[in-house]
Structure formats: structure tokens, C-alpha cells
Backbone as CSV, one residue per row, in Angstrom:
resi,resn,N_x,N_y,N_z,CA_x,CA_y,CA_z,C_x,C_y,C_z
1,MET,8.356,-15.070,40.823,8.150,-13.709,40.307,7.141,-12.986,41.206
2,SER,7.432,-11.745,41.573,6.576,-11.005,42.489,5.289,-10.592,41.803
3,ASN,4.259,-10.264,42.646,2.993,-9.799,42.085,3.186,-8.505,41.303
4,ALA,4.101,-7.643,41.819,4.360,-6.377,41.137,4.940,-6.626,39.751
5,ARG,5.849,-7.602,39.649,6.454,-7.918,38.351,5.402,-8.487,37.405
6,ARG,4.496,-9.369,37.924,3.436,-9.929,37.090,2.526,-8.824,36.568
7,LEU,2.196,-7.890,37.462,1.324,-6.786,37.055,1.999,-5.954,35.974
8,SER,3.280,-5.701,36.134,4.015,-4.925,35.156,3.999,-5.616,33.790
9,GLU,4.191,-6.927,33.775,4.159,-7.675,32.526,2.760,-7.685,31.935
10,ALA,1.747,-7.803,32.808,0.363,-7.774,32.330,0.038,-6.418,31.704
11,GLN,0.523,-5.362,32.317,0.297,-4.023,31.771,1.007,-3.847,30.438
12,ARG,2.240,-4.372,30.339,2.986,-4.286,29.090,2.248,-5.010,27.977
13,LEU,1.719,-6.194,28.290,0.994,-6.981,27.294,-0.272,-6.260,26.843
14,ALA,-0.999,-5.689,27.808,-2.238,-4.980,27.481,-1.944,-3.757,26.602
15,LYS,-0.872,-3.045,26.914,-0.517,-1.864,26.125,-0.108,-2.273,24.714
16,ALA,0.654,-3.356,24.607,1.086,-3.834,23.293,-0.112,-4.224,22.438
17,ILE,-1.081,-4.920,23.033,-2.273,-5.327,22.286,-3.055,-4.095,21.825
18,ALA,-3.146,-3.086,22.698,-3.863,-1.860,22.336,-3.212,-1.183,21.133
19,VAL,-1.881,-1.171,21.090,-1.168,-0.580,19.957,-1.375,-1.419,18.709
20,ILE,-1.279,-2.723,18.842,-1.460,-3.642,17.705,-2.854,-3.491,17.092
21,CYS,-3.848,-3.289,17.929,-5.227,-3.142,17.441,-5.427,-1.857,16.639
22,ARG,-4.510,-0.880,16.809,-4.617,0.365,16.050,-3.898,0.288,14.711
23,VAL,-3.176,-0.802,14.483,-2.464,-0.980,13.222,-3.433,-1.531,12.175
24,LYS,-3.532,-0.843,11.051,-4.479,-1.229,10.007,-4.369,-2.711,9.657
25,HIS,-3.166,-3.197,9.518,-2.965,-4.559,9.032,-3.115,-5.614,10.121
26,PHE,-3.142,-5.198,11.370,-3.253,-6.150,12.481,-4.613,-6.112,13.178
27,ALA,-5.406,-5.067,12.914,-6.643,-4.854,13.672,-7.633,-5.992,13.518
28,ASP,-7.670,-6.638,12.351,-8.655,-7.692,12.101,-8.128,-9.097,12.373
29,LEU,-6.916,-9.190,12.884,-6.375,-10.507,13.222,-7.121,-11.097,14.419
30,PRO,-7.209,-12.417,14.519,-7.813,-13.032,15.706,-7.074,-12.593,16.970
31,LEU,-7.802,-12.515,18.068,-7.204,-12.068,19.321,-6.000,-12.931,19.695
32,SER,-6.075,-14.226,19.443,-4.962,-15.114,19.793,-3.695,-14.737,19.034
33,THR,-3.853,-14.306,17.774,-2.695,-13.890,16.978,-2.169,-12.549,17.466
34,GLN,-3.075,-11.639,17.797,-2.650,-10.347,18.344,-1.873,-10.549,19.647
35,GLU,-2.346,-11.453,20.474,-1.659,-11.730,21.744,-0.287,-12.348,21.494
36,ALA,-0.194,-13.184,20.471,1.097,-13.802,20.144,2.101,-12.739,19.714
37,ILE,1.649,-11.766,18.938,2.528,-10.662,18.534,2.921,-9.843,19.762
38,ALA,1.932,-9.546,20.596,2.174,-8.711,21.777,3.196,-9.331,22.721
39,ARG,3.218,-10.653,22.798,4.143,-11.320,23.725,5.602,-11.181,23.306
40,VAL,5.847,-10.924,22.015,7.246,-10.926,21.555,7.747,-9.552,21.109
41,VAL,6.906,-8.509,21.178,7.391,-7.167,20.850,7.901,-6.485,22.116
42,THR,8.841,-5.586,21.934,9.416,-4.861,23.069,9.322,-3.357,22.822
43,PRO,8.996,-2.571,23.850,8.863,-1.123,23.667,10.227,-0.441,23.620
44,ARG,10.325,0.582,22.766,11.540,1.389,22.676,11.137,2.854,22.543
45,HIS,11.973,3.734,23.083,11.739,5.179,22.964,12.934,5.817,22.278
46,PHE,12.657,6.770,21.377,13.704,7.517,20.702,13.389,9.004,20.796
47,ASP,14.412,9.796,21.069,14.231,11.239,21.137,14.294,11.854,19.749
48,ASN,13.867,13.099,19.658,13.892,13.827,18.400,15.290,13.796,17.784
49,GLY,15.371,13.383,16.528,16.646,13.353,15.829,17.416,12.056,15.952
50,GLN,16.996,11.166,16.814,17.697,9.892,16.968,17.452,8.978,15.775
51,VAL,18.476,8.206,15.431,18.389,7.251,14.334,17.920,5.900,14.863
52,LEU,16.876,5.361,14.236,16.377,4.041,14.631,17.171,2.942,13.942
53,PHE,17.470,3.143,12.667,18.376,2.239,11.958,18.944,2.966,10.751
54,LEU,20.076,2.454,10.261,20.797,3.093,9.169,20.626,2.340,7.860
55,GLU,20.619,3.072,6.772,20.603,2.470,5.447,21.798,1.523,5.299
56,GLY,21.537,0.298,4.854,22.604,-0.673,4.656,22.844,-1.595,5.829
57,GLU,22.280,-1.283,6.992,22.422,-2.178,8.148,21.582,-3.439,7.951
58,PRO,22.036,-4.582,8.486,21.205,-5.794,8.417,19.857,-5.538,9.080
59,ALA,18.785,-5.993,8.444,17.437,-5.770,8.979,17.162,-6.769,10.093
60,GLU,17.394,-6.352,11.310,17.251,-7.239,12.466,15.864,-7.200,13.076
61,ALA,15.075,-6.165,12.758,13.758,-6.041,13.382,12.881,-5.109,12.565
62,LEU,11.565,-5.273,12.698,10.615,-4.305,12.171,10.024,-3.548,13.350
63,TYR,9.368,-2.433,13.053,8.879,-1.558,14.112,7.413,-1.190,13.895
64,ILE,6.704,-1.073,14.994,5.336,-0.552,14.993,5.385,0.797,15.704
65,LEU,4.954,1.853,15.024,5.025,3.190,15.599,3.796,3.458,16.464
66,GLU,4.035,3.675,17.751,2.940,3.971,18.686,2.614,5.460,18.693
67,SER,3.631,6.306,18.786,3.403,7.750,18.832,4.593,8.476,18.211
68,GLY,4.329,9.695,17.727,5.369,10.461,17.066,5.411,10.179,15.574
69,TRP,6.386,10.774,14.910,6.546,10.627,13.458,7.980,10.209,13.155
70,VAL,8.132,9.374,12.134,9.453,8.882,11.722,9.604,9.104,10.226
71,LYS,10.796,9.521,9.803,11.090,9.710,8.386,12.146,8.698,7.956
72,ALA,11.904,8.055,6.814,12.890,7.157,6.224,13.446,7.811,4.969
73,THR,14.769,7.874,4.852,15.396,8.554,3.718,16.506,7.702,3.106
74,ARG,16.834,8.031,1.863,18.007,7.492,1.189,18.896,8.661,0.797
75,ILE,20.204,8.426,0.807,21.158,9.461,0.447,21.869,9.061,-0.837
76,SER,21.877,9.966,-1.823,22.545,9.689,-3.092,24.051,9.822,-2.907
77,PRO,24.853,9.303,-3.850,26.319,9.468,-3.774,26.742,10.937,-3.714
78,GLU,25.908,11.825,-4.270,26.215,13.261,-4.237,25.783,13.916,-2.933
79,GLY,25.149,13.138,-2.051,24.734,13.669,-0.756,23.328,14.223,-0.719
80,ARG,22.578,14.050,-1.789,21.200,14.548,-1.826,20.281,13.577,-1.103
81,GLU,19.420,14.122,-0.265,18.514,13.301,0.542,17.162,13.167,-0.150
82,GLN,16.656,11.934,-0.185,15.317,11.673,-0.711,14.500,10.968,0.351
83,ALA,13.431,11.622,0.803,12.536,10.987,1.763,11.695,9.954,1.031
84,VAL,11.779,8.700,1.431,11.017,7.649,0.761,9.769,7.268,1.544
85,LEU,9.707,7.683,2.815,8.552,7.300,3.623,8.482,8.189,4.850
86,VAL,7.309,8.691,5.150,7.047,9.366,6.421,6.020,8.518,7.155
87,VAL,6.390,8.019,8.320,5.577,7.044,9.039,4.720,7.731,10.083
88,ASN,3.429,7.413,10.065,2.471,7.959,11.034,2.240,6.957,12.157
89,PRO,1.763,7.416,13.311,1.412,6.485,14.389,0.430,5.415,13.906
90,GLY,0.644,4.184,14.342,-0.202,3.072,13.933,0.279,2.383,12.680
91,GLU,1.462,2.758,12.180,2.003,2.143,10.976,3.235,1.299,11.293
92,ILE,3.563,0.413,10.347,4.704,-0.489,10.474,5.797,0.001,9.529
93,PHE,7.056,-0.161,9.932,8.153,0.150,9.022,9.338,-0.774,9.306
94,GLY,10.194,-0.926,8.294,11.314,-1.855,8.403,10.944,-3.275,8.042
95,ASP,9.668,-3.497,7.713,9.185,-4.860,7.485,9.611,-5.426,6.139
96,VAL,9.721,-4.576,5.112,10.101,-5.077,3.795,11.467,-5.750,3.860
97,ALA,12.424,-5.079,4.482,13.774,-5.638,4.586,13.794,-6.890,5.459
98,VAL,12.996,-6.898,6.515,12.948,-8.056,7.416,12.457,-9.293,6.681
99,PHE,11.366,-9.156,5.928,10.762,-10.331,5.291,11.452,-10.733,3.987
100,THR,12.276,-9.842,3.435,13.043,-10.216,2.241,14.471,-10.613,2.587
101,GLY,14.826,-10.491,3.865,16.145,-10.914,4.311,17.274,-10.044,3.790
102,THR,17.014,-8.761,3.596,18.026,-7.842,3.086,18.382,-6.807,4.155
103,SER,19.191,-5.850,3.770,19.509,-4.748,4.675,18.434,-3.672,4.562
104,TYR,18.428,-2.760,5.530,17.456,-1.669,5.483,17.747,-0.787,4.258
105,PRO,16.724,-0.484,3.439,16.947,0.309,2.230,17.095,1.797,2.499
106,GLY,16.810,2.243,3.714,16.918,3.656,4.041,17.234,3.839,5.510
107,THR,17.486,5.076,5.883,17.755,5.434,7.278,16.490,5.983,7.907
108,ALA,16.130,5.472,9.075,14.923,5.922,9.780,15.324,6.837,10.932
109,VAL,14.746,8.032,10.950,15.073,9.046,11.953,13.797,9.539,12.620
110,ALA,13.853,9.739,13.934,12.710,10.279,14.662,12.593,11.772,14.387
111,LEU,11.422,12.203,13.922,11.173,13.620,13.663,10.757,14.365,14.923
112,GLU,10.416,13.617,15.937,10.078,14.139,17.258,10.226,12.964,18.211
113,ALA,9.938,13.143,19.483,10.017,12.019,20.413,9.034,10.936,19.960
114,VAL,9.515,9.707,19.839,8.663,8.623,19.352,8.748,7.417,20.262
115,ASP,7.661,6.674,20.307,7.602,5.379,20.985,7.259,4.323,19.955
116,VAL,8.035,3.253,19.945,7.819,2.172,18.988,7.814,0.841,19.723
117,TRP,7.324,-0.169,19.006,7.392,-1.551,19.488,8.216,-2.333,18.475
118,ARG,9.267,-2.971,18.946,10.235,-3.650,18.081,9.915,-5.147,18.031
119,LEU,9.855,-5.673,16.800,9.621,-7.103,16.589,10.841,-7.677,15.889
120,GLU,11.586,-8.530,16.589,12.804,-9.102,16.035,12.496,-9.963,14.810
121,ARG,13.454,-10.016,13.879,13.253,-10.734,12.626,12.922,-12.204,12.883
122,ALA,13.644,-12.851,13.778,13.406,-14.271,14.045,11.994,-14.503,14.558
123,GLU,11.515,-13.613,15.415,10.160,-13.732,15.959,9.122,-13.486,14.858
124,ALA,9.392,-12.505,13.980,8.458,-12.205,12.895,8.321,-13.398,11.951
125,LEU,9.443,-14.020,11.617,9.408,-15.180,10.723,8.704,-16.360,11.392
126,ALA,8.890,-16.508,12.694,8.213,-17.583,13.424,6.700,-17.364,13.432
127,LEU,6.271,-16.110,13.561,4.841,-15.802,13.537,4.229,-16.127,12.178
128,VAL,4.972,-15.855,11.108,4.496,-16.177,9.757,4.266,-17.677,9.627
129,THR,5.157,-18.470,10.205,5.054,-19.931,10.120,3.888,-20.472,10.944
130,ARG,3.683,-19.890,12.120,2.687,-20.434,13.058,1.269,-19.937,12.811
131,TYR,1.143,-18.735,12.258,-0.186,-18.123,12.157,-0.474,-17.734,10.701
132,PRO,-1.287,-18.511,9.990,-1.604,-18.218,8.579,-2.219,-16.833,8.380
133,GLU,-3.032,-16.384,9.342,-3.652,-15.067,9.214,-2.585,-13.969,9.205
134,PHE,-1.572,-14.146,10.021,-0.477,-13.183,10.061,0.295,-13.202,8.748
135,ALA,0.506,-14.401,8.197,1.208,-14.533,6.921,0.463,-13.800,5.805
136,MET,-0.871,-13.942,5.764,-1.664,-13.254,4.746,-1.597,-11.737,4.934
137,THR,-1.570,-11.301,6.182,-1.447,-9.878,6.465,-0.121,-9.340,5.947
138,VAL,0.937,-10.101,6.153,2.264,-9.706,5.658,2.251,-9.598,4.140
139,ILE,1.627,-10.558,3.459,1.560,-10.538,1.990,0.823,-9.286,1.506
140,ARG,-0.315,-8.984,2.123,-1.070,-7.786,1.727,-0.254,-6.525,1.967
141,ARG,0.412,-6.493,3.099,1.226,-5.328,3.458,2.356,-5.117,2.441
142,LEU,3.060,-6.154,2.077,4.153,-6.030,1.122,3.631,-5.628,-0.257
143,GLY,2.454,-6.157,-0.626,1.855,-5.769,-1.897,1.520,-4.291,-1.929
144,GLU,0.971,-3.780,-0.841,0.632,-2.363,-0.767,1.878,-1.494,-0.838
145,ARG,2.966,-1.973,-0.222,4.200,-1.199,-0.256,4.773,-1.128,-1.679
146,VAL,4.645,-2.215,-2.446,5.075,-2.200,-3.843,4.295,-1.142,-4.618
147,LEU,2.975,-1.103,-4.428,2.148,-0.111,-5.115,2.530,1.302,-4.699
148,TYR,2.869,1.484,-3.416,3.287,2.805,-2.934,4.517,3.285,-3.687
149,TYR,5.502,2.411,-3.854,6.734,2.821,-4.534,6.513,3.016,-6.033
150,VAL,5.592,2.269,-6.618,5.246,2.504,-8.026,4.689,3.920,-8.180
151,GLU,3.805,4.311,-7.269,3.229,5.655,-7.318,4.296,6.715,-7.069
152,LEU,5.243,6.419,-6.165,6.305,7.373,-5.871,7.183,7.599,-7.098
153,VAL,7.537,6.524,-7.778,8.333,6.641,-8.998,7.588,7.457,-10.048
154,GLU,6.279,7.193,-10.169,5.467,7.939,-11.119,5.458,9.420,-10.780
155,ASP,5.294,9.725,-9.489,5.285,11.117,-9.051,6.584,11.823,-9.420
156,LEU,7.710,11.171,-9.106,9.006,11.810,-9.307,9.359,11.969,-10.778
157,SER,8.878,11.048,-11.598,9.288,11.075,-13.002,8.304,11.793,-13.923
158,LEU,7.030,11.816,-13.569,6.016,12.324,-14.487,5.356,13.634,-14.056
159,ARG,5.492,13.998,-12.781,4.790,15.194,-12.320,5.772,16.254,-11.848
160,SER,5.390,17.509,-12.032,6.236,18.627,-11.610,6.229,18.745,-10.090
161,VAL,7.170,19.532,-9.578,7.224,19.778,-8.132,5.935,20.436,-7.656
162,GLU,5.418,21.379,-8.448,4.177,22.058,-8.067,3.023,21.071,-7.963
163,ALA,2.940,20.151,-8.918,1.867,19.155,-8.899,2.015,18.230,-7.704
164,ARG,3.247,17.783,-7.411,3.477,16.903,-6.259,3.171,17.631,-4.958
165,LEU,3.542,18.905,-4.899,3.274,19.712,-3.706,1.775,19.868,-3.488
166,ALA,1.040,20.192,-4.549,-0.408,20.365,-4.431,-1.070,19.086,-3.941
167,SER,-0.685,17.966,-4.519,-1.265,16.678,-4.136,-0.945,16.332,-2.691
168,THR,0.307,16.567,-2.276,0.724,16.243,-0.911,0.005,17.104,0.111
169,LEU,-0.136,18.385,-0.180,-0.837,19.278,0.752,-2.276,18.822,0.970
170,LEU,-2.953,18.444,-0.098,-4.351,18.031,0.028,-4.490,16.715,0.795
171,LYS,-3.463,15.872,0.760,-3.508,14.613,1.516,-3.427,14.857,3.016
172,HIS,-2.892,16.006,3.420,-2.682,16.278,4.835,-3.536,17.439,5.336
173,VAL,-4.585,17.747,4.607,-5.418,18.882,4.972,-6.339,18.532,6.139
174,SER,-6.672,19.530,6.926,-7.652,19.382,8.010,-8.479,20.659,8.061
175,PHE,-9.600,20.589,8.785,-10.488,21.747,8.857,-10.451,22.326,10.265
176,CYS,-10.167,23.607,10.343,-10.019,24.289,11.634,-10.788,25.603,11.587
177,GLU,-11.840,25.683,12.389,-12.663,26.891,12.473,-13.129,27.352,11.094
178,GLY,-13.593,26.387,10.308,-14.129,26.708,8.999,-13.093,26.934,7.925
179,ARG,-11.815,26.790,8.278,-10.756,26.982,7.296,-10.153,25.644,6.917
180,CYS,-9.648,25.574,5.686,-8.981,24.379,5.174,-7.468,24.604,5.313
181,VAL,-6.825,23.875,6.214,-5.423,24.167,6.522,-4.585,22.889,6.560
182,VAL,-3.303,23.078,6.361,-2.309,22.023,6.587,-1.423,22.525,7.718
183,LEU,-1.500,21.850,8.855,-0.720,22.278,10.013,0.754,21.976,9.783
184,ARG,1.603,22.913,10.132,3.051,22.739,9.994,3.618,22.336,11.348
185,ARG,3.925,21.057,11.471,4.499,20.558,12.716,5.888,21.156,12.904
186,THR,6.426,21.016,14.123,7.701,21.654,14.451,8.825,21.199,13.528
187,TRP,8.721,19.956,12.994,9.785,19.444,12.123,9.504,19.694,10.643
188,ALA,8.359,20.293,10.326,7.973,20.467,8.925,8.619,21.720,8.335
189,THR,9.948,21.771,8.360,10.667,22.873,7.759,10.649,22.742,6.239
190,PHE,11.064,23.786,5.546,11.131,23.712,4.086,12.087,22.608,3.646
191,ASP,13.175,22.413,4.395,14.127,21.357,4.043,13.474,19.983,4.130
192,GLU,12.702,19.751,5.189,12.023,18.463,5.362,10.989,18.256,4.257
193,MET,10.221,19.308,3.960,9.200,19.204,2.922,9.835,18.948,1.557
194,ALA,10.958,19.610,1.311,11.643,19.439,0.031,12.142,18.005,-0.126
195,ALA,12.731,17.460,0.933,13.234,16.084,0.878,12.093,15.111,0.625
196,ARG,10.951,15.380,1.243,9.808,14.493,1.079,9.290,14.506,-0.362
197,LEU,9.425,15.653,-1.046,8.922,15.786,-2.408,9.982,15.466,-3.457
198,GLY,11.179,15.099,-3.008,12.229,14.751,-3.958,12.822,15.953,-4.665
199,THR,12.918,17.088,-3.946,13.478,18.292,-4.543,14.357,18.982,-3.509
200,VAL,14.682,20.246,-3.741,15.515,21.010,-2.814,14.745,22.234,-2.338
201,ARG,15.269,22.871,-1.286,14.564,23.966,-0.620,14.199,25.109,-1.575
202,ASP,15.150,25.538,-2.416,14.896,26.682,-3.297,13.768,26.395,-4.284
203,VAL,13.769,25.183,-4.833,12.718,24.810,-5.791,11.361,24.751,-5.090
204,LEU,11.347,24.197,-3.875,10.097,24.127,-3.112,9.581,25.532,-2.813
205,SER,10.467,26.421,-2.404,10.056,27.795,-2.090,9.412,28.465,-3.303
206,ARG,10.015,28.245,-4.484,9.441,28.828,-5.708,8.078,28.224,-6.021
207,ALA,7.931,26.911,-5.790,6.652,26.249,-6.051,5.561,26.793,-5.122
208,LEU,5.892,26.956,-3.849,4.923,27.506,-2.895,4.544,28.936,-3.280
209,LYS,5.546,29.732,-3.679,5.270,31.116,-4.054,4.375,31.187,-5.282
210,THR,4.621,30.289,-6.237,3.790,30.259,-7.449,2.340,29.939,-7.102
211,LEU,2.129,28.939,-6.261,0.769,28.554,-5.865,0.109,29.665,-5.053
212,GLU,0.926,30.362,-4.253,0.393,31.473,-3.457,-0.011,32.627,-4.372
213,GLU,0.796,32.929,-5.378,0.487,34.013,-6.308,-0.763,33.710,-7.133
214,GLN,-1.037,32.418,-7.334,-2.232,32.027,-8.079,-3.488,32.019,-7.205
215,GLY,-3.319,32.377,-5.941,-4.460,32.442,-5.039,-4.952,31.093,-4.543
216,LEU,-4.091,30.072,-4.616,-4.504,28.732,-4.205,-4.257,28.469,-2.723
217,LEU,-3.270,29.158,-2.154,-2.939,28.928,-0.746,-2.267,30.165,-0.169
218,ARG,-2.105,30.148,1.155,-1.371,31.208,1.848,-0.482,30.557,2.906
219,VAL,0.803,30.853,2.854,1.763,30.256,3.790,1.844,31.122,5.039
220,GLU,1.535,30.548,6.179,1.645,31.237,7.457,2.660,30.511,8.333
221,LYS,2.959,31.069,9.489,4.029,30.538,10.332,3.768,29.112,10.786
222,HIS,2.537,28.845,11.217,2.236,27.535,11.798,1.325,26.675,10.917
223,GLU,0.933,27.208,9.776,0.033,26.445,8.920,0.063,26.986,7.500
224,ILE,-0.398,26.160,6.570,-0.593,26.583,5.193,-2.096,26.564,4.951
225,VAL,-2.670,27.710,4.657,-4.111,27.836,4.468,-4.435,27.550,3.000
226,ILE,-5.299,26.582,2.763,-5.724,26.247,1.407,-6.920,27.135,1.065
227,LEU,-6.723,28.021,0.104,-7.757,28.999,-0.238,-8.727,28.476,-1.294
228,ASP,-8.248,27.608,-2.174,-9.092,27.084,-3.253,-8.771,25.607,-3.468
229,PRO,-9.369,24.711,-2.648,-9.050,23.275,-2.722,-9.313,22.664,-4.093
230,GLU,-10.375,23.091,-4.761,-10.716,22.496,-6.058,-9.659,22.829,-7.115
231,ARG,-9.259,24.066,-7.170,-8.227,24.448,-8.143,-6.884,23.833,-7.789
232,LEU,-6.613,23.714,-6.490,-5.359,23.083,-6.066,-5.346,21.613,-6.451
233,ALA,-6.504,20.943,-6.305,-6.611,19.534,-6.685,-6.385,19.384,-8.188
234,ALA,-6.942,20.273,-8.968,-6.740,20.221,-10.409,-5.279,20.442,-10.769
235,HIS,-4.620,21.311,-10.021,-3.206,21.590,-10.237,-2.374,20.333,-9.956
236,GLY,-2.805,19.555,-8.959,-2.064,18.350,-8.587,-2.182,17.224,-9.591
237,GLU,-3.068,17.345,-10.563,-3.261,16.298,-11.550,-2.285,16.404,-12.720
238,PHE,-1.623,17.542,-12.861,-0.725,17.736,-14.006,0.626,17.100,-13.727
């Protein structure tokens, strides 16, 4: 193997470890375990709108998101889309199906250009067997995902669209020049937001208008300005 090829592999390994260290569930693993993961993951790139995997496909691999955003959705028999997960950089997805030996429960689509690291199912299961720390990390991760879906079910069944919208906006708020805002990324259309909240565009538009009329927020082209965070938070509790 040439020196150039060795350097390329060394660079790939170093980059993989750097990404793994940014993952909440992998950051505290021993370096030897992180290196073991890094040796068996492979980088993949997907353009905006590309499908990473389809609902119902055999779960052949899990993914670590390095950059970009990914949305996982389910489609009802009537064709209605429900966003079940929006994945941020530094997060893992596809792992539940991999470790339970089932098919993917939803379709994962790139919301913009994304870079991921793919871990094949066979390699993931081998890591669980060889590294107890990794196995415990997997258990914690799956437990957290169960709690996430419990909260999602509660949101959809017990809270109004306005309450879910208020809560979601506050989770994604940032401060810009003294203002409290939620930045609207290029893919954050009303349709995308509606799917994420388990509703449709018209209902979401009415919910936003209601909150705007109450003086809680102002919808602008590139951002949603939160005018009264405390009242909006109280609104999200109903």
C-alpha cells in the first residue's frame, strides 16, 4: 500500500473519530472503543431531497449524521405524512431498527446536503458483543428513544396544534441582536413544519396567525420573532 493511500486512510480514521466524539452517546466511550467504531464506519454523502432509506426496507445499517439535517417520516394509508424525527448533526438514526432486527419504521430524507457515516448492522452487533461500554451506550440510547416516542404520542393526543407549535418554537429559539428568534432554514416550509407537528398546512397557518394576533410572535420571511417567550411557554403547556 502506498504512503498516499496510508495517509488517506489515516485521515479518514481521524475524521471518523472526530465525528464520533461529537455524538452525545459516544463522546464518553474509551478511546479504544471510539477507534473500533471509526474503523468500521464508512462516509456517505446525500444531496438535498435524496432518500437514505425507505420505510419497510430491511435495516441494514445505522447512520451518524455529520452535517446537514435529515427528516424521518411515516406515510398513512391515506397518504398523510407524519414526521417522526428530525435529526440534527451529531445524532444517530436508524439504530432502533438495526438493534431490534426489524425493517426501518420510516423513510429518511435529506433536507439539505448531508454527510453521514454508515455503520453496517453486522458490524454494530459485533461491537455490542466485543465492547461492554458500547453495549451500555446502545441500551441508554434505545431507552431514550422510547421516552421520545412516549412524549410524541402524548403531544399528538393530548395537546392542541397551537400548544405543540408553541413548545416546538421555543425548543429551537436563538438570540440574534437582542431578539428572540427561530430561524427558518431553506427547507422549513409550512408543509415541513406541519408534517413535523402532525397536522396539515392550513391548520398550521391558522395556529401561527392565532399566536401572531395574540402578540406572541411575528412571522417574517427568514425567521419567526418571538415577542413574548413567557406567554408563549405558558401557551405550550395547554
